[in-house]
C-alpha positions in Angstrom: 221.3 90.2 126.0 225.0 90.7 126.8 227.7 88.5 125.3 229.3 85.9 127.6 232.7 84.3 126.9 233.9 81.0 128.2 236.8 78.8 127.1 238.2 75.6 128.7 241.8 74.5 128.3 242.9 71.1 129.4 246.1 71.4 131.3 246.6 67.7 132.3 244.1 64.9 132.6 241.5 65.9 135.2 242.6 69.5 135.4 241.1 72.3 133.3 241.7 76.0 133.0 238.4 77.9 132.4 238.5 81.4 131.0 235.6 83.8 131.1 234.6 87.5 131.1 234.4 87.6 134.9 237.8 85.9 135.5 239.4 82.5 135.4 239.0 79.2 137.4 240.6 75.8 137.7 238.5 72.7 137.7 239.8 69.4 139.2 238.0 66.1 138.7 236.3 63.9 136.2 232.8 63.7 134.6 230.2 63.5 137.3 232.2 65.2 140.1 234.7 68.1 140.1 236.0 70.8 142.4 236.3 74.4 141.0 238.4 77.3 142.4 237.7 80.8 140.9 240.0 83.8 140.9 237.4 85.7 142.8 237.9 83.3 145.7 234.7 81.4 145.1 235.0 77.6 145.5 232.3 75.1 144.4 231.8 71.3 144.4 229.7 69.8 141.7 228.3 66.2 141.7 226.1 64.8 138.9 224.7 61.5 137.5 225.8 61.2 133.9 222.8 60.8 131.5 220.2 61.7 134.1 220.4 65.5 134.1 220.6 65.5 137.9 223.3 67.4 139.6 224.2 69.1 143.0 226.3 72.2 143.4 227.6 73.6 146.7 229.4 76.9 147.2 232.1 76.5 149.8 233.0 80.2 149.9 231.2 83.2 148.4 234.4 85.1 147.8 233.0 88.4 149.1 235.2 90.4 151.3 234.0 91.4 154.7 233.1 95.1 155.2 233.5 97.3 158.2 229.9 98.4 157.5 227.0 96.2 156.8 223.5 97.0 155.6 222.5 97.3 159.3 224.8 100.2 159.8 227.2 98.4 162.1 230.7 99.8 162.2 234.0 98.4 163.3 234.2 98.7 167.1 237.7 100.2 166.9 236.5 102.8 164.4 233.5 103.6 166.5 235.5 103.9 169.7 237.9 106.2 168.0 235.1 108.5 166.9 233.6 108.5 170.4 237.0 109.4 171.8 237.3 112.3 169.4 233.8 113.5 170.3 234.5 113.3 174.0 237.8 115.2 173.6 236.0 118.0 171.7 233.3 118.3 174.3 235.8 118.3 177.1 237.8 121.1 175.4 234.6 123.1 174.8 233.7 122.8 178.5 237.1 123.8 179.6 237.1 126.9 177.4 233.7 127.9 178.7 234.9 127.4 182.2 237.9 129.7 181.6 235.7 132.3 180.0 233.2 132.3 183.0 236.1 132.4 185.4 237.5 135.5 183.7 234.1 137.3 183.6 233.6 136.5 187.3 237.0 137.9 188.1 236.2 141.1 186.4 233.2 141.8 188.6 234.4 140.3 191.9 238.0 141.4 192.6 236.6 143.6 195.4 236.3 140.4 197.4 240.0 140.6 198.1 242.1 143.3 199.7 245.4 144.1 201.2 246.0 143.2 204.9 245.1 145.9 207.4 248.0 147.9 208.8 247.8 148.2 212.6 249.7 151.5 213.0 249.3 151.5 216.8 250.9 148.0 217.0 253.8 149.1 214.8 254.3 152.2 217.1 254.4 149.9 220.1 257.2 147.8 218.5 255.2 144.7 217.6 257.5 143.2 215.0 254.8 140.7 213.9 252.5 143.5 212.8 251.9 143.6 209.0 254.4 146.0 207.3 256.4 146.6 210.5 259.9 146.6 208.9 258.8 149.0 206.1 256.6 151.3 208.1 258.1 151.6 211.6 259.9 154.8 210.8 256.8 156.7 209.7 254.2 155.1 212.1 254.2 157.9 214.6 253.8 160.5 211.9 250.9 158.6 210.3 249.1 158.3 213.6 249.7 162.0 214.2 247.9 162.8 210.9 250.9 163.9 209.0 249.8 164.1 205.4 253.3 163.7 204.0 253.6 160.5 206.0 250.4 159.3 204.2 252.1 159.8 200.8 255.2 158.0 202.1 253.1 155.0 203.2 251.5 154.8 199.8 254.8 155.0 198.0 256.3 152.3 200.2 253.4 149.8 200.2 252.1 150.4 196.6 248.5 149.4 197.5 247.2 149.8 193.9 249.9 147.8 192.2 247.9 144.6 192.0 245.0 146.5 190.5 246.8 147.5 187.4 245.2 144.6 185.5 241.9 146.4 186.0 242.8 150.1 185.6 245.5 152.5 184.6 247.3 155.5 186.1 246.2 155.2 189.8 246.7 158.5 191.5 246.6 159.1 195.2 246.0 162.5 196.8 245.0 164.1 200.1 245.4 167.4 202.0 243.8 166.4 205.2 244.3 163.6 207.7 240.8 162.2 207.7 240.2 161.5 204.0 242.0 160.4 200.8 241.3 160.5 197.1 242.2 158.0 194.5 241.7 158.3 190.7 242.2 155.6 188.1 241.5 155.2 184.4 239.1 152.6 183.2 240.8 149.9 181.1 237.8 149.0 179.1 239.5 148.1 175.8 242.1 146.0 177.5 239.9 143.9 179.9 236.4 143.8 178.6 235.4 140.8 176.4 233.4 141.5 173.3 232.2 137.9 172.7 230.3 135.4 174.8 231.5 131.8 174.9 228.9 129.1 175.7 228.0 125.5 174.7 225.0 124.2 172.8 222.6 121.7 174.3 224.8 118.9 172.8 227.9 120.4 174.5 229.5 121.9 171.4 231.4 125.2 171.7 229.7 128.4 170.3 230.9 132.0 170.3 228.8 135.0 169.6 229.0 138.8 170.0 228.2 139.9 173.5 225.0 141.9 173.5 225.0 145.6 174.4 223.0 144.9 177.5 225.2 142.2 178.8 228.3 144.1 177.8 227.3 147.3 179.7 226.1 145.4 182.7 229.4 143.6 183.0 231.2 147.0 182.3 229.4 148.6 185.2 230.1 145.7 187.6 233.8 145.7 186.6 234.2 149.5 187.2 232.2 149.4 190.5 234.3 146.4 191.7 237.5 148.2 190.9 236.2 151.3 192.8 235.4 149.2 195.9 238.7 147.3 195.8 240.5 150.7 195.6 238.7 152.0 198.6 239.3 148.7 200.6 243.0 148.9 200.0 243.1 152.5 201.0 241.2 151.9 204.2 243.5 149.0 205.0 246.6 151.2 204.7 245.6 154.5 206.1 243.7 155.7 209.3 241.1 157.7 207.3 237.4 157.6 207.6 236.5 158.7 204.0 237.9 157.7 200.6 236.8 159.4 197.4 237.3 157.2 194.3 237.0 158.6 190.8 236.9 156.4 187.7 237.8 158.3 184.5 238.5 157.7 180.9 240.3 159.8 178.2 238.1 160.4 175.2 238.5 162.4 172.0 236.2 165.4 171.9 234.7 165.3 168.4 234.2 169.1 168.5 237.9 169.9 169.1 239.7 166.7 168.1 241.5 166.9 171.5 241.8 164.1 174.1 239.9 165.1 177.2 239.5 163.3 180.6 235.9 162.5 181.5 234.7 161.3 184.9 232.3 158.4 184.7 232.1 157.4 188.4 232.7 159.5 191.5 231.9 158.0 194.9 232.4 158.9 198.5 233.0 155.8 200.6 232.8 155.8 204.4 234.7 153.4 206.6 231.7 152.5 208.8 230.1 150.4 206.0 233.3 148.8 205.0 233.8 147.4 208.5 230.4 145.6 208.6 229.8 144.4 205.0 230.4 140.8 203.8 232.2 141.6 200.5 232.0 138.0 199.3 228.3 138.3 198.9 227.6 141.8 197.7 226.7 143.0 194.2 229.2 145.7 193.3 226.8 147.9 191.5 224.2 147.6 194.2 226.8 148.3 196.9 227.5 151.7 195.4 223.9 152.9 196.2 224.8 152.9 199.9 227.0 155.9 199.3 227.0 159.3 197.8 227.7 158.3 194.2 227.5 159.9 190.8 227.3 157.4 188.0 225.3 157.0 184.8 225.4 153.7 183.0 222.6 152.8 180.6 221.9 149.2 179.5 222.3 150.1 175.9 224.3 153.3 176.0 227.0 152.5 178.6 228.7 155.2 180.8 228.0 158.9 180.4 230.1 161.6 182.0 229.3 163.0 185.4 230.4 165.9 187.6 232.8 164.5 190.2 232.3 164.9 193.9 234.6 167.3 195.6 236.4 166.4 198.8 235.2 169.6 200.3 231.5 168.6 200.0 
């Protein structure tokens, strides 16, 4: 049994100071009835009948401090609201990041949906100042309509049709030696534009990031390259009065046998203008669209692109 200590000191008649192991208290009153205040905050009133052994004690205050959490698990409403606000903010931020990721991926495989305005060379020759590019192209319009190849080069230099595609490819090169076709080559910007992770949310809405699988990566890579090829052809058809555009997508790789950098062709396609005039580009699948044309391309789901022999403009 533990030891208990208690000592009472009379301060003035009717007032006592009680000292114990759990604290101190002050009692006010006389025999048979007194009021006690403990340092813990507990307050009691005691009433008794001297000589009978009968007494009554009432606790006015338990002295226990209130807690923000009870045995039922209740939390302070302010604390709970703060936690809910933090959670909602995290979920909103996660949703926004996923939305930005999806928007970027969609942009990689759908920039063929846009193109430069069509140049009406006949209207420019007729002096229509409202025609697109009139001020810049009026001096060469007759030469272009006459099939002057040098005028084609001038038109490309003036209008820079591939400038807004430099986010998707490098080193765009234009060439032609006949009035009815043009060739454009660009270098695939795989390392610069392709994502290597996939950003999603869990069922509870929390952000999660993981490596993009080889299959998803190569499917996206193929769509991105095909979309760039199509957009390149659209801008060329919009600028020049040609019926055929050859587009070649290349990449510079190190030959492990020689240690030298060599240019490899991964996509070579011959686009014809007739299809471009009747297709709804907002609804096509870029990789599927390529099958409508003479196209050389090898892209495996797990292996990615393999080199091909490019088409010749003489074929």
